[in-house]
BAMAR-404989 format. One line per 4 residues: number of its first residue (from 1); for each residue x, y, z of C-alpha. Coordinates in nm, 3 decimals. Layout:
BEGIN
NUM) X Y Z; ... $
//
This chain:
BEGIN
1) 1.962 -2.233 1.695; 1.974 -2.499 1.412; 2.263 -2.515 1.176; 2.183 -2.320 0.844 $
5) 2.241 -2.545 0.538; 2.145 -2.313 0.271; 2.369 -2.024 0.141; 2.288 -1.673 0.261 $
9) 2.370 -1.454 -0.032; 2.547 -1.210 0.204; 2.248 -1.227 0.441; 2.321 -1.207 0.807 $
13) 2.381 -1.532 0.984; 2.022 -1.585 1.125; 1.714 -1.801 1.116; 1.516 -1.484 1.024 $
17) 1.516 -1.254 0.713; 1.534 -0.878 0.794; 1.207 -0.697 0.754; 1.333 -0.391 0.572 $
21) 1.548 -0.606 0.339; 1.263 -0.828 0.275; 1.052 -0.517 0.167; 1.324 -0.449 -0.079 $
25) 1.285 -0.764 -0.224; 0.930 -0.707 -0.256; 0.970 -0.389 -0.449; 1.209 -0.561 -0.678 $
29) 0.932 -0.813 -0.748; 0.718 -0.508 -0.842; 1.000 -0.387 -1.064; 1.023 -0.737 -1.235 $
33) 0.655 -0.676 -1.348; 0.772 -0.350 -1.515; 1.039 -0.572 -1.692; 0.796 -0.846 -1.793 $
37) 0.783 -0.804 -2.193; 0.455 -1.026 -2.195; 0.273 -0.756 -1.991; 0.091 -0.475 -2.186 $
41) 0.335 -0.181 -2.228; 0.124 0.091 -2.051; 0.077 -0.172 -1.756; 0.459 -0.188 -1.744 $
45) 0.475 0.179 -1.713; 0.232 0.184 -1.425; 0.448 -0.071 -1.243; 0.746 0.177 -1.281 $
49) 0.544 0.440 -1.130; 0.437 0.194 -0.834; 0.803 0.114 -0.768; 0.863 0.485 -0.714 $
53) 0.567 0.547 -0.496; 0.653 0.233 -0.289; 1.007 0.347 -0.236; 0.899 0.712 -0.122 $
57) 0.698 0.565 0.145; 0.958 0.323 0.254; 1.216 0.602 0.278; 0.984 0.845 0.449 $
61) 0.887 0.602 0.711; 1.095 0.295 0.753; 1.446 0.429 0.668; 1.345 0.753 0.856 $
65) 1.300 0.543 1.161; 1.630 0.371 1.123; 1.812 0.701 1.088; 1.649 0.822 1.413 $
69) 1.781 0.526 1.582; 2.132 0.603 1.447; 2.105 0.962 1.561; 1.991 0.834 1.914 $
73) 2.299 0.616 1.940; 2.118 0.287 1.929; 2.355 0.001 1.854; 2.162 -0.302 1.967 $
77) 2.121 -0.579 1.712; 1.760 -0.664 1.579; 1.644 -1.025 1.605; 1.766 -1.080 1.245 $
81) 2.116 -0.971 1.364; 2.149 -0.609 1.237; 2.240 -0.283 1.404; 2.069 0.020 1.275 $
85) 2.397 0.157 1.112; 2.461 -0.171 0.933; 2.107 -0.198 0.822; 2.109 0.160 0.691 $
89) 2.431 0.085 0.497; 2.287 -0.228 0.333; 1.959 -0.070 0.258; 2.116 0.243 0.071 $
93) 2.337 -0.007 -0.132; 2.050 -0.220 -0.232; 1.811 0.074 -0.279; 2.055 0.232 -0.515 $
97) 2.100 -0.079 -0.711; 1.723 -0.101 -0.737; 1.673 0.255 -0.869; 1.952 0.199 -1.136 $
101) 1.767 -0.100 -1.250; 1.438 0.096 -1.249; 1.573 0.362 -1.476; 1.721 0.083 -1.716 $
105) 1.365 -0.037 -1.736; 1.228 0.317 -1.784; 1.457 0.366 -2.090; 1.351 0.034 -2.228 $
109) 0.986 0.111 -2.175; 1.031 0.458 -2.326; 1.184 0.306 -2.639; 0.901 0.050 -2.673 $
113) 0.662 0.336 -2.619; 0.822 0.538 -2.901; 0.780 0.247 -3.140; 0.403 0.269 -3.050 $
117) 0.398 0.650 -3.129; 0.423 0.772 -2.759; 0.735 0.979 -2.705; 0.885 1.188 -2.421 $
121) 1.056 1.465 -2.619; 1.297 1.737 -2.503; 1.204 2.083 -2.569; 1.515 2.103 -2.785 $
125) 1.389 1.845 -3.019; 1.055 1.992 -3.100; 0.989 2.157 -3.433; 0.934 2.528 -3.465 $
129) 0.552 2.508 -3.449; 0.560 2.281 -3.162; 0.805 2.518 -2.970; 0.588 2.803 -3.041 $
133) 0.282 2.623 -2.866; 0.506 2.528 -2.571; 0.629 2.885 -2.540; 0.270 3.011 -2.528 $
137) 0.181 2.745 -2.280; 0.474 2.844 -2.054; 0.406 3.221 -2.061; 0.027 3.193 -2.023 $
141) -0.004 2.884 -1.774; 0.334 2.814 -1.610; 0.524 3.134 -1.568; 0.250 3.306 -1.348 $
145) 0.273 3.018 -1.099; 0.652 2.985 -1.072; 0.852 3.158 -0.775; 1.222 3.179 -0.811 $
149) 1.378 3.168 -0.466; 1.721 3.315 -0.424; 1.949 3.179 -0.149; 2.203 3.416 -0.018 $
153) 2.304 3.615 0.306; 1.986 3.811 0.315; 1.753 3.530 0.196; 1.782 3.196 0.391 $
157) 1.712 2.866 0.234; 1.337 2.847 0.162; 1.124 2.540 0.289; 1.171 2.253 0.058 $
161) 0.856 2.038 0.041; 0.900 1.647 0.074; 0.892 1.459 -0.238; 0.824 1.772 -0.454 $
165) 1.045 1.826 -0.767; 1.276 2.145 -0.772; 1.536 2.285 -0.998; 1.868 2.390 -0.852 $
169) 1.983 2.697 -1.051; 2.357 2.814 -1.048; 2.387 3.168 -1.185; 2.657 3.447 -1.260 $
173) 2.678 3.789 -1.376; 2.916 3.889 -1.667; 3.082 4.149 -1.421; 3.164 3.880 -1.166 $
177) 3.513 3.773 -1.080; 3.544 3.398 -1.199; 3.691 3.309 -0.859; 3.394 3.435 -0.659 $
181) 3.104 3.196 -0.560; 2.829 3.185 -0.804; 2.470 3.283 -0.717; 2.228 3.006 -0.619 $
185) 1.857 2.972 -0.635; 1.579 2.708 -0.649; 1.250 2.685 -0.821; 0.971 2.446 -0.740 $
189) 0.815 2.251 -1.025; 0.442 2.326 -0.971; 0.276 2.013 -0.836; -0.072 2.151 -0.926 $
193) 0.011 2.157 -1.293; 0.016 1.850 -1.516; 0.373 1.702 -1.511; 0.313 1.576 -1.873 $
197) 0.232 1.820 -2.128; 0.108 1.685 -2.449; 0.263 1.871 -2.755; 0.044 1.951 -3.075 $
201) 0.111 1.677 -3.322; 0.360 1.725 -3.616; 0.211 1.759 -3.961; 0.090 1.428 -4.091 $
205) 0.183 1.257 -3.765; -0.025 1.056 -3.552; 0.247 1.028 -3.267; 0.172 1.159 -2.914 $
209) 0.469 1.364 -2.781; 0.495 1.476 -2.433; 0.730 1.734 -2.263; 0.786 1.725 -1.888 $
213) 0.701 2.027 -1.693; 1.037 2.067 -1.555; 1.212 2.037 -1.893; 0.997 2.326 -2.013 $
217) 1.070 2.535 -1.724; 1.446 2.469 -1.749; 1.442 2.587 -2.110; 1.273 2.914 -2.019 $
221) 1.474 2.944 -1.685; 1.629 3.287 -1.815; 1.289 3.463 -1.790; 1.295 3.406 -1.406 $
225) 1.638 3.556 -1.357; 1.693 3.860 -1.585; 2.028 4.005 -1.562; 2.189 3.691 -1.470 $
229) 2.316 3.403 -1.671; 2.227 3.042 -1.570; 2.526 2.822 -1.550; 2.360 2.530 -1.469 $
233) 2.002 2.389 -1.404; 1.933 2.040 -1.249; 1.660 1.879 -1.062; 1.642 1.760 -0.724 $
237) 1.401 1.595 -0.484; 1.398 1.572 -0.103; 1.228 1.297 0.108; 1.162 1.389 0.457 $
241) 1.068 1.195 0.765; 0.692 1.155 0.756; 0.615 0.940 1.068; 0.385 1.091 1.304 $
245) 0.502 1.130 1.667; 0.185 1.171 1.855; 0.147 1.221 2.225; -0.203 1.069 2.258 $
249) -0.193 1.041 2.644; -0.139 1.417 2.681; -0.364 1.534 2.394; -0.695 1.690 2.482 $
253) -0.821 1.658 2.131; -0.660 1.380 1.919; -0.782 1.541 1.588; -0.619 1.870 1.678 $
257) -0.295 1.691 1.779; -0.281 1.516 1.437; -0.345 1.832 1.252; -0.053 1.997 1.431 $
261) 0.178 1.688 1.364; 0.081 1.712 1.005; 0.213 2.071 0.989; 0.534 1.953 1.144 $
265) 0.564 1.689 0.896; 0.676 1.966 0.635; 0.975 2.022 0.857; 1.065 1.641 0.901 $
269) 1.440 1.575 0.888; 1.595 1.490 0.549; 1.608 1.096 0.480; 1.707 1.097 0.110 $
273) 1.827 1.332 -0.156; 1.762 1.253 -0.529; 1.960 1.467 -0.781; 1.978 1.477 -1.145 $
277) 2.267 1.306 -1.311; 2.554 1.551 -1.378; 2.430 1.806 -1.128; 2.677 2.114 -1.078 $
281) 2.900 2.028 -0.778; 2.830 2.375 -0.633; 2.453 2.318 -0.631; 2.524 1.961 -0.490 $
285) 2.723 2.110 -0.214; 2.469 2.375 -0.112; 2.179 2.120 -0.111; 2.403 1.878 0.114 $
289) 2.497 2.140 0.345; 2.132 2.284 0.383; 1.966 1.940 0.440; 2.256 1.775 0.632 $
293) 2.266 1.475 0.405; 2.582 1.295 0.365; 2.451 0.958 0.272; 2.157 0.816 0.066 $
297) 2.213 1.058 -0.206; 2.074 0.911 -0.531; 2.201 1.022 -0.872; 1.909 0.979 -1.110 $
301) 1.978 0.917 -1.490; 1.628 1.023 -1.590; 1.318 1.224 -1.481; 1.294 1.246 -1.102 $
305) 0.989 1.072 -0.964; 0.838 0.816 -1.212; 0.509 0.816 -1.028; 0.392 1.055 -1.313 $
309) 0.365 0.749 -1.533; 0.047 0.623 -1.359; -0.133 0.900 -1.549; -0.001 0.802 -1.881 $
313) -0.254 0.531 -1.932; -0.545 0.770 -1.853; -0.450 1.052 -2.089; -0.401 0.832 -2.399 $
317) -0.704 0.746 -2.597; -0.685 0.462 -2.864; -0.408 0.247 -2.713; -0.635 -0.009 -2.563 $
321) -0.404 -0.281 -2.699; -0.129 -0.151 -2.452; -0.354 -0.202 -2.157; -0.538 -0.475 -1.978 $
325) -0.886 -0.529 -2.097; -1.121 -0.353 -1.825; -1.260 -0.595 -1.574; -1.634 -0.564 -1.503 $
329) -1.690 -0.679 -1.131; -1.987 -0.922 -1.117; -2.263 -0.827 -0.880; -2.290 -1.126 -0.643 $
333) -2.541 -1.378 -0.789; -2.695 -1.431 -0.449; -2.803 -1.082 -0.443; -2.926 -1.015 -0.794 $
337) -3.287 -0.941 -0.820; -3.312 -0.913 -0.441; -3.491 -0.604 -0.316; -3.421 -0.641 0.055 $
341) -3.062 -0.753 0.136; -3.173 -0.810 0.502; -3.425 -1.072 0.391; -3.167 -1.254 0.195 $
345) -2.908 -1.256 0.481; -3.168 -1.405 0.698; -3.159 -1.720 0.484; -2.784 -1.746 0.415 $
349) -2.424 -1.584 0.460; -2.272 -1.428 0.144; -1.925 -1.412 0.034; -1.765 -1.156 -0.170 $
353) -1.439 -1.173 -0.354; -1.304 -0.816 -0.476; -1.245 -0.707 -0.737; -1.406 -0.994 -0.919 $
357) -1.721 -0.924 -0.743; -1.859 -0.576 -0.709; -1.807 -0.352 -0.409; -2.143 -0.211 -0.482 $
361) -2.316 -0.478 -0.277; -2.128 -0.334 0.023; -2.247 0.017 -0.068; -2.604 -0.121 -0.130 $
365) -2.591 -0.277 0.215; -2.515 0.039 0.396; -2.730 0.241 0.178; -3.035 0.007 0.262 $
369) -2.956 0.023 0.615; -2.964 0.399 0.614; -3.307 0.421 0.448; -3.483 0.119 0.615 $
373) -3.729 0.240 0.882; -3.666 -0.084 1.074; -3.288 -0.025 1.117; -3.225 0.127 1.453 $
377) -2.843 0.153 1.453; -2.536 0.132 1.214; -2.191 0.088 1.364; -1.879 0.092 1.143 $
381) -1.507 0.129 1.134; -1.346 0.360 0.863; -0.976 0.317 0.810; -0.930 0.463 0.453 $
385) -1.219 0.550 0.228; -1.214 0.707 -0.128; -1.227 1.071 -0.216; -1.599 1.069 -0.283 $
389) -1.723 0.779 -0.073; -2.088 0.698 -0.107; -2.081 0.523 0.232; -2.015 0.870 0.403 $
393) -2.321 1.002 0.232; -2.522 0.704 0.349; -2.396 0.718 0.694; -2.488 1.107 0.711 $
397) -2.827 1.038 0.581; -2.884 0.762 0.844; -2.782 0.996 1.127; -3.001 1.281 0.994 $
401) -3.298 1.050 0.973; -3.256 0.976 1.352; -3.070 0.648 1.354; -2.793 0.579 1.585 $
405) -2.484 0.606 1.383; -2.148 0.524 1.528; -1.833 0.547 1.310; -1.479 0.469 1.444 $
409) -1.265 0.673 1.214; -0.886 0.606 1.227; -0.730 0.928 1.211; -0.370 0.786 1.206 $
413) -0.402 0.593 0.875; -0.087 0.689 0.730; -0.096 0.957 0.453; -0.475 0.964 0.471 $
417) -0.490 1.161 0.788; -0.607 1.487 0.636; -0.881 1.305 0.444; -1.009 1.124 0.747 $
421) -1.009 1.428 0.947; -1.235 1.602 0.679; -1.464 1.294 0.680; -1.481 1.282 1.052 $
425) -1.596 1.643 1.058; -1.853 1.597 0.784; -1.989 1.302 0.985; -2.024 1.482 1.321 $
429) -2.201 1.765 1.164; -2.456 1.524 1.033; -2.516 1.387 1.381; -2.308 1.068 1.376 $
433) -2.119 0.970 1.685; -1.768 0.979 1.579; -1.489 0.800 1.789; -1.119 0.807 1.724 $
437) -1.056 0.462 1.873; -0.837 0.382 2.176; -0.512 0.565 2.293; -0.219 0.409 2.148 $
441) -0.406 0.170 1.913; -0.504 0.203 1.555; -0.838 0.073 1.454; -0.762 -0.148 1.168 $
445) -1.050 -0.392 1.200; -1.295 -0.381 0.902; -1.660 -0.428 1.024; -2.009 -0.302 0.996 $
449) -2.294 -0.386 1.231; -2.659 -0.309 1.156; -2.909 -0.357 1.423; -3.275 -0.416 1.297 $
453) -3.608 -0.440 1.474; -3.800 -0.722 1.317; -4.117 -0.917 1.437; -3.930 -1.185 1.618 $
457) -3.712 -0.932 1.777; -3.381 -0.752 1.720; -3.149 -0.900 1.474; -2.788 -0.813 1.396 $
461) -2.653 -0.819 1.039; -2.265 -0.801 0.998; -2.010 -0.726 0.725; -1.657 -0.832 0.802 $
465) -1.389 -0.760 0.548; -1.008 -0.805 0.485; -0.977 -0.461 0.314; -1.092 -0.108 0.367 $
469) -1.427 0.039 0.291; -1.289 0.211 -0.019; -1.481 0.165 -0.342; -1.190 0.282 -0.548 $
473) -0.932 0.045 -0.416; -1.192 -0.253 -0.420; -1.138 -0.227 -0.803; -0.764 -0.264 -0.762 $
477) -0.700 -0.494 -0.462; -0.822 -0.851 -0.402; -1.008 -0.864 -0.083; -1.269 -1.084 0.082 $
481) -1.606 -0.965 0.253; -1.852 -1.169 0.447; -2.217 -1.095 0.507; -2.381 -1.285 0.782 $
485) -2.674 -1.259 1.039; -2.514 -1.540 1.255; -2.611 -1.455 1.605; -2.277 -1.548 1.782 $
489) -2.089 -1.325 1.517; -2.344 -1.042 1.578; -2.304 -1.082 1.948; -1.921 -1.044 1.920 $
493) -1.959 -0.746 1.686; -2.170 -0.563 1.944; -1.915 -0.634 2.198; -1.630 -0.520 1.998 $
497) -1.782 -0.174 1.922; -1.872 -0.142 2.295; -1.507 -0.196 2.385; -1.386 0.059 2.133 $
501) -1.631 0.325 2.211; -1.689 0.292 2.569; -1.569 0.146 2.898; -1.613 -0.223 2.883 $
505) -1.444 -0.524 3.045; -1.277 -0.754 2.801; -1.519 -0.979 2.624; -1.524 -1.360 2.628 $
509) -1.534 -1.381 2.244; -1.732 -1.679 2.110; -1.622 -1.627 1.746; -1.369 -1.349 1.698 $
513) -1.011 -1.318 1.791; -0.927 -0.958 1.865; -0.592 -0.790 1.889; -0.426 -0.671 2.084 $
517) -0.607 -0.872 2.369; -0.629 -1.248 2.239; -0.586 -1.276 1.871; -0.212 -1.382 1.882 $
521) -0.285 -1.635 2.170; -0.582 -1.780 1.963; -0.369 -1.816 1.665; -0.079 -1.975 1.864 $
525) -0.339 -2.215 2.015; -0.451 -2.325 1.672; -0.094 -2.361 1.531; -0.012 -2.583 1.848 $
529) -0.329 -2.786 1.773; -0.195 -2.859 1.428; 0.122 -2.990 1.568; -0.064 -3.220 1.815 $
533) -0.263 -3.362 1.513; 0.061 -3.415 1.318; 0.190 -3.606 1.614; -0.121 -3.817 1.617 $
537) -0.111 -3.883 1.247; -0.417 -3.680 1.185; -0.436 -3.410 0.900; -0.227 -3.124 0.992 $
541) -0.198 -2.834 0.737; -0.187 -2.464 0.771; -0.235 -2.200 0.488; -0.214 -1.838 0.545 $
545) -0.251 -1.585 0.286; -0.123 -1.260 0.426; 0.042 -0.936 0.322; 0.342 -0.964 0.565 $
549) 0.486 -1.187 0.821; 0.750 -1.044 1.052; 0.655 -1.108 1.419; 0.930 -1.319 1.574 $
553) 0.701 -1.501 1.807; 0.467 -1.592 1.532; 0.758 -1.720 1.319; 0.892 -1.935 1.610 $
557) 0.546 -2.095 1.658; 0.549 -2.189 1.274; 0.900 -2.326 1.304; 0.794 -2.533 1.596 $
561) 0.483 -2.666 1.405; 0.712 -2.730 1.089; 0.943 -2.945 1.320; 0.649 -3.139 1.444 $
565) 0.545 -3.239 1.094; 0.275 -2.988 1.002; 0.266 -2.876 0.624; 0.262 -2.496 0.614 $
569) 0.184 -2.293 0.298; 0.236 -1.926 0.322; 0.121 -1.694 0.061; 0.281 -1.354 0.149 $
573) 0.264 -1.071 -0.086; 0.516 -0.858 0.081; 0.754 -0.877 0.383; 0.844 -1.230 0.505 $
577) 1.103 -1.260 0.789; 1.051 -1.628 0.801; 1.320 -1.837 0.634; 1.175 -2.140 0.483 $
581) 1.325 -2.478 0.377; 1.598 -2.498 0.642; 1.665 -2.855 0.752; 1.550 -2.926 1.109 $
585) 1.380 -2.601 1.134; 1.149 -2.499 0.861; 1.165 -2.773 0.573; 0.782 -2.819 0.591 $
589) 0.728 -2.457 0.525; 0.688 -2.304 0.170; 0.641 -1.937 0.108; 0.521 -1.787 -0.223 $
593) 0.457 -1.430 -0.332; 0.204 -1.332 -0.610; 0.251 -0.985 -0.774; 0.027 -0.931 -1.071 $
597) -0.227 -0.701 -1.201; -0.421 -0.657 -0.876; -0.242 -0.598 -0.542; -0.305 -0.922 -0.335 $
601) -0.458 -0.796 -0.015; -0.687 -1.060 0.124; -0.606 -1.224 0.449; -0.741 -1.591 0.471 $
605) -0.615 -1.848 0.717; -0.690 -2.231 0.697; -0.646 -2.511 0.937; -0.695 -2.874 0.859 $
609) -0.783 -2.936 1.219; -0.755 -3.320 1.209; -1.006 -3.310 0.917; -1.253 -3.064 1.068 $
613) -1.151 -2.768 0.855; -1.166 -2.423 0.991; -1.127 -2.100 0.771; -1.086 -1.756 0.902 $
617) -1.090 -1.403 0.744; -0.851 -1.143 0.908; -0.794 -0.763 0.890; -0.449 -0.852 1.036 $
621) -0.114 -0.944 0.892; 0.138 -1.144 1.122; 0.347 -0.834 1.207; 0.403 -0.702 1.568 $
625) 0.200 -0.389 1.506; -0.108 -0.587 1.385; -0.095 -0.845 1.677; 0.013 -0.607 1.946 $
629) -0.061 -0.244 1.854; -0.371 -0.235 1.671; -0.744 -0.324 1.704; -0.774 -0.606 1.459 $
633) -1.008 -0.923 1.428; -1.010 -1.272 1.281; -1.352 -1.397 1.202; -1.448 -1.765 1.146 $
637) -1.655 -1.865 0.826; -1.918 -2.093 0.954; -2.097 -2.173 0.639; -1.952 -2.492 0.493 $
641) -1.995 -2.399 0.130; -1.820 -2.060 0.184; -1.544 -2.227 0.373; -1.504 -2.435 0.032 $
645) -1.519 -2.118 -0.165; -1.212 -1.971 0.038; -1.021 -2.297 -0.003; -1.065 -2.254 -0.369 $
649) -0.919 -1.920 -0.358; -0.614 -2.051 -0.158; -0.575 -2.342 -0.412; -0.573 -2.088 -0.706 $
653) -0.281 -1.905 -0.538; -0.091 -2.217 -0.443; -0.107 -2.340 -0.798; 0.010 -2.014 -0.961 $
657) 0.285 -2.097 -1.185; 0.295 -1.762 -1.400; 0.313 -1.484 -1.133; 0.416 -1.672 -0.823 $
661) 0.780 -1.644 -0.677; 0.887 -1.889 -0.415; 1.106 -1.766 -0.133; 1.427 -1.960 -0.091 $
665) 1.616 -2.023 0.229; 1.894 -1.769 0.110; 1.618 -1.491 0.128; 1.595 -1.471 -0.252 $
669) 1.293 -1.511 -0.465; 1.260 -1.732 -0.777; 0.974 -1.769 -1.012; 0.766 -2.097 -0.973 $
673) 0.832 -2.324 -1.270; 0.690 -2.658 -1.327; 0.542 -2.882 -1.592; 0.176 -2.808 -1.485 $
677) -0.054 -2.621 -1.732; -0.005 -2.242 -1.681; -0.226 -2.106 -1.397; -0.225 -1.740 -1.344 $
681) -0.442 -1.713 -1.039; -0.587 -1.369 -1.077; -0.681 -1.438 -1.434; -0.839 -1.762 -1.342 $
685) -1.037 -1.590 -1.071; -1.182 -1.364 -1.330; -1.328 -1.674 -1.526; -1.496 -1.841 -1.234 $
689) -1.873 -1.753 -1.224; -1.946 -1.903 -0.895; -1.729 -1.982 -0.585; -1.991 -2.241 -0.454 $
693) -1.823 -2.558 -0.575; -1.653 -2.841 -0.394; -1.293 -2.802 -0.361; -1.021 -3.063 -0.423 $
697) -0.832 -3.202 -0.127; -0.525 -2.983 -0.062 $
//
């Protein structure tokens, strides 16, 4: 391997950055948003919440997997130079440091909120009338829900649910010998009650005060243990292994197998224990003994689980100056005043850029297909949908009216398994053909096919997206959607559904690249083509906007293209295992990450191709799981104007000098700083009324 010129900042000596450590760097960038004093205060609180939610999933899946490897005695190094044990040690150290920084930020945000009249107050600091109101609330609402659970010889340790907040209570009796072991009990803080309780305002005060539910329970803990004296009450929270282990080959019914595994998830092994700062030593010892946790114990100086802050903005009225102004997604201008979407799509392809353009256009496409008498069939993939998706209603209506409706539902979409099981059953009851994909592969492609009988014959209409068919997240994530009636794309779409739902020989794709069969090879072929163009002195440039880049083979291909002289610009929101800017290896590669108001989620790939530019939309990141273990697709954009629109989106990201961070060769990220006028790509995107303008040369 080439000699590394740049310092590593304690990174392993490798041409690659470790995936799990790269993820921690991503979550640090999220935390930086919470620390950004230019950001509206309640938005900073949201980012604190996101840091917690992100870390929960990371611990319950990624770190859980590493602990499983350690338990199995696995000692082989990964391609970045880490053994599981060495990586676990590094992760716990970095994660602990991150959490300490998060709670420092929480205290700062809390102080700033207090100046605005929004306070988190301890019960002890309330006045008499406020205490009375909270006492009534506790006895009427909270007390009936609580279940104190003693732990002793006759009562074994109860099930502790993953990521729920509990109170550990150490008790004694007056008659006890001081040398005897104290009594021990736990109380779950009810997750079905509001975590933040707004207290009646003080006289002549406009301040909003909140008491946290666990603080209220702690103050009234004596009511749960009459005859005993509470010696100490401290919060704790357990994170369990949440990764599903499915035997798909042996499962007669995949839906039932997943339901069983979801029940087993409750008993997953302990991965992380969070405890309130100053926890009683006896309580900590009992928890460590029960959960068999010796490492990854985090002592928290503040409320456990800051994800409750996500709700703060919604419960407060009259604080609009502390929030972002609401965005009103525009309905695509091409579809305004259009009664028949299909008639319009006969004439032209249409591009959607969410959340700046409304997801309602996608919903209308499905709804019109459901009610159109000329539509014969609707085929669709569903990975994650919203809680009350209008798409589900439309698909059910289409099936009930006699149309052929096929829905590929991905039951293994992590943490959405139960919701997807419910949708699958509802669709089956309505008469839809529900398919759960292929054994061993998640269906992650986002595509809808509508087959319509028209005077000149059957015509296929296709929607291909980079994001899920979820009207809720379409307001929060940046994603691209393409409507087209191009016959080549329609033919490939039909073939894709035939492969997923039936027995079909691998298709000779004319437009698509499909994982796991040929997407990776097609991408490699195009990367090598750019290298050939570079050697011939022709335009050679790759731009890829993705969520993650971690597949070693893909990174090696990019390194080879860089050495051949190809300019490579990667816009990678999250994990990036490629080490840019290394002399003789990757000096022609730059990597930036943008973390801002909306979650960057769109996947766009550009190839200069010697001047004959190509642009693709993709459902896949450049990770091993996407390229090898999922059904994914890349789709070319044939329309010249729409290609220019997508290039403009890439340009905006590359020119961002407000929220962009640049990955250095030592694996650290630094903010992009230059003398150009300030460009905040997401905010600039809100201003653009039409994406149909010629782009500047890149």
